TORZALUM-443118 format. One record per residue (C-alpha): residue in three letters; x, y, z. Coordinates in Angstrom, 2 decimals. Layout:
<nodes>
NODE  tifi       px       py       pz
NODE   ALA        X        Y        Z
...
</nodes>
This chain:
<nodes>
NODE  tifi       px       py       pz
NODE   MET   -25.48    52.23   -53.24
NODE   ASN   -27.37    53.94   -50.51
NODE   ARG   -25.92    55.06   -47.18
NODE   THR   -27.36    52.14   -45.19
NODE   VAL   -25.68    49.54   -47.39
NODE   CYS   -22.35    51.44   -47.35
NODE   GLY   -22.54    51.77   -43.57
NODE   ARG   -23.20    48.07   -43.15
NODE   LEU   -20.33    47.15   -45.48
NODE   ALA   -17.96    49.46   -43.60
NODE   ALA   -19.02    47.96   -40.25
NODE   ALA   -18.56    44.41   -41.59
NODE   LEU   -15.10    45.31   -42.90
NODE   ILE   -14.08    46.76   -39.53
NODE   VAL   -15.27    43.64   -37.70
NODE   LEU   -13.43    41.42   -40.20
NODE   LEU   -10.18    43.35   -39.82
NODE   ALA   -10.43    43.40   -36.02
NODE   THR   -11.10    39.68   -35.69
NODE   THR    -8.35    38.61   -38.09
NODE   GLY    -5.67    40.72   -36.46
NODE   PHE    -5.14    43.20   -39.31
NODE   ALA    -6.38    46.10   -37.25
NODE   SER    -4.25    47.01   -34.25
NODE   ALA    -5.75    48.22   -31.03
NODE   ALA    -4.26    51.22   -29.29
NODE   GLY    -1.62    49.82   -26.97
NODE   ASP     1.60    50.49   -25.20
NODE   GLY     3.79    49.40   -28.11
NODE   ALA     5.01    46.32   -26.22
NODE   GLY     4.24    44.02   -29.11
NODE   PRO     1.32    42.11   -30.52
NODE   VAL    -1.48    40.97   -28.25
NODE   ARG    -1.96    37.73   -30.20
NODE   THR     0.64    35.18   -29.21
NODE   SER     0.98    31.54   -30.21
NODE   MET     0.74    29.28   -27.18
NODE   LYS     0.32    25.61   -26.47
NODE   THR    -0.82    23.68   -23.40
NODE   VAL     0.79    20.40   -22.33
NODE   THR     0.59    18.10   -19.34
NODE   GLY     3.59    16.20   -18.05
NODE   VAL     5.51    14.90   -15.06
NODE   VAL     8.51    16.83   -13.74
NODE   GLU    11.63    14.78   -14.43
NODE   SER    14.16    17.37   -13.23
NODE   LEU    14.59    20.95   -12.07
NODE   ALA    17.53    23.31   -12.58
NODE   VAL    18.25    26.99   -12.08
NODE   VAL    19.44    28.62   -15.33
NODE   PRO    20.08    32.16   -16.61
NODE   ALA    17.09    33.55   -18.52
NODE   GLU    15.26    36.84   -19.18
NODE   GLY    17.25    39.90   -18.20
NODE   GLY    20.12    37.80   -16.86
NODE   ILE    18.03    36.61   -13.90
NODE   ASP    18.32    32.95   -12.92
NODE   VAL    15.00    31.09   -13.19
NODE   VAL    13.79    27.57   -12.49
NODE   ARG    13.74    25.35   -15.56
NODE   VAL    11.72    22.14   -15.38
NODE   THR    12.02    19.20   -17.74
NODE   LEU     8.61    17.64   -18.26
NODE   ILE     8.12    14.10   -19.51
NODE   LEU     5.15    14.43   -21.86
NODE   ASP     4.94    10.79   -22.92
NODE   GLU     6.49     8.04   -20.80
NODE   LYS     6.42     5.51   -23.66
NODE   THR     8.35     7.63   -26.16
NODE   GLY    10.30     9.69   -23.64
NODE   ALA     9.13    12.93   -25.27
NODE   SER    10.06    15.85   -23.05
NODE   LEU     9.91    19.64   -22.91
NODE   ASP    12.11    22.14   -21.06
NODE   VAL    10.09    25.03   -19.61
NODE   LEU    11.31    28.20   -17.91
NODE   LEU     9.18    29.13   -14.91
NODE   ALA    10.37    32.00   -12.66
NODE   PRO    13.12    32.93   -10.20
NODE   GLU    13.40    30.38    -7.38
NODE   GLY    13.13    33.02    -4.65
NODE   LEU    10.00    34.43    -6.26
NODE   MET     8.40    31.00    -6.36
NODE   ASP     9.19    30.62    -2.64
NODE   GLU     7.78    34.11    -1.95
NODE   ILE     4.42    33.36    -3.59
NODE   GLY     4.25    29.81    -2.26
NODE   PHE     4.39    27.97    -5.57
NODE   THR     6.22    24.67    -5.17
NODE   VAL     7.37    22.25    -7.86
NODE   GLN     9.24    19.01    -7.19
NODE   GLU    10.35    16.03    -9.23
NODE   GLY     7.40    13.74    -9.85
NODE   ASP     4.78    16.54    -9.74
NODE   ARG     2.24    16.56   -12.57
NODE   LEU     2.05    19.98   -14.26
NODE   LYS    -0.28    21.46   -16.84
NODE   VAL     1.67    24.24   -18.56
NODE   LYS     0.46    26.88   -20.99
NODE   TYR     3.58    28.15   -22.71
NODE   PHE     4.69    30.46   -25.51
NODE   LEU     5.82    28.76   -28.69
NODE   ASP     9.44    29.65   -29.34
NODE   GLU    11.82    28.04   -31.76
NODE   GLU    14.90    29.10   -29.80
NODE   GLY    15.71    27.74   -26.35
NODE   PRO    13.39    26.45   -23.65
NODE   ALA     9.69    27.31   -23.66
NODE   ARG     8.59    30.16   -21.36
NODE   ALA     5.60    29.41   -19.16
NODE   HIS     2.61    31.71   -19.23
NODE   LYS     0.59    29.73   -16.64
NODE   VAL     1.39    26.61   -14.64
NODE   LEU    -1.08    24.38   -12.81
NODE   ASN     0.55    21.94   -10.39
NODE   THR    -2.18    19.29   -10.26
NODE   THR    -0.22    17.30    -7.68
NODE   ARG    -0.30    20.17    -5.18
NODE   GLY    -3.50    21.88    -6.35
NODE   SER    -1.92    25.26    -7.07
NODE   MET    -1.67    27.53   -10.10
NODE   VAL     0.23    30.70   -10.98
NODE   ARG     0.63    32.98   -13.99
NODE   PHE     4.28    33.90   -14.56
NODE   ARG     4.10    36.06   -17.71
NODE   THR     1.60    38.36   -19.41
NODE   LEU     0.12    37.51   -22.80
NODE   ARG     2.80    39.80   -24.23
NODE   GLN     5.41    37.48   -22.67
NODE   ILE     6.47    40.05   -20.07
NODE   PRO     7.65    38.40   -16.82
NODE   LEU     5.61    39.29   -13.73
NODE   TRP     8.75    39.97   -11.71
NODE   SER    11.12    42.92   -11.51
NODE   ASN    14.68    42.95   -12.80
NODE   GLN    15.72    42.04    -9.23
NODE   GLY    13.44    38.99    -9.25
NODE   ALA    10.71    40.45    -6.98
NODE   TRP     7.05    39.61    -7.63
NODE   GLN     5.08    42.29    -9.52
NODE   GLY     2.04    40.25   -10.50
NODE   GLY    -0.38    41.57    -7.89
NODE   ALA    -1.96    39.26    -5.38
NODE   ALA    -0.26    35.89    -5.62
NODE   ARG    -2.65    33.33    -7.06
NODE   SER    -0.71    30.20    -6.25
NODE   GLN    -3.03    28.70    -3.65
NODE   PRO    -6.24    26.75    -4.12
NODE   GLY    -9.50    28.62    -3.63
NODE   ASN    -9.31    32.38    -3.90
NODE   GLY    -5.75    32.69    -5.04
NODE   GLY    -4.14    32.89    -1.62
NODE   ASP    -5.68    36.28    -0.86
NODE   PRO    -6.75    36.09     2.82
NODE   THR    -9.08    39.09     2.32
NODE   ARG   -11.09    36.99    -0.15
NODE   GLY   -11.16    33.80     1.89
NODE   GLY    -7.98    32.26     0.50
NODE   ARG    -4.97    31.00     2.45
NODE   ASN    -1.71    32.88     2.97
</nodes>
């Protein structure tokens, strides 16, 4: 084989490995970038504060996914004080669209939550499932993006 054909085969192999997840990108060692997630929409049946990641209490919502069958899903959001701090409100009866990490043990952990009833959205965890709050429950996710419009950033035309 000539060099051109070998070069093309090598490039195709690299692309194949990268797109199928066999090649690993240089990272911080915090785990795989690819994570299995699912998105559901449901109505909040109940809220509770429960111990979760790092021993910090977080808000757990129970979503009714199908009113006819009663199918439900428990989802961990974030510490209650943090949700107050960033202005993200959830109440019984609110309709939520939740993108969550698939986990066979315990309640699902929310990556992103859209409260369609209140018109607000927030991302609670990175794609590596790392909470966007400190071990004291303080927000570390940058500018809060829980308001409609420009994420609540008044410097970009959003609301406080």
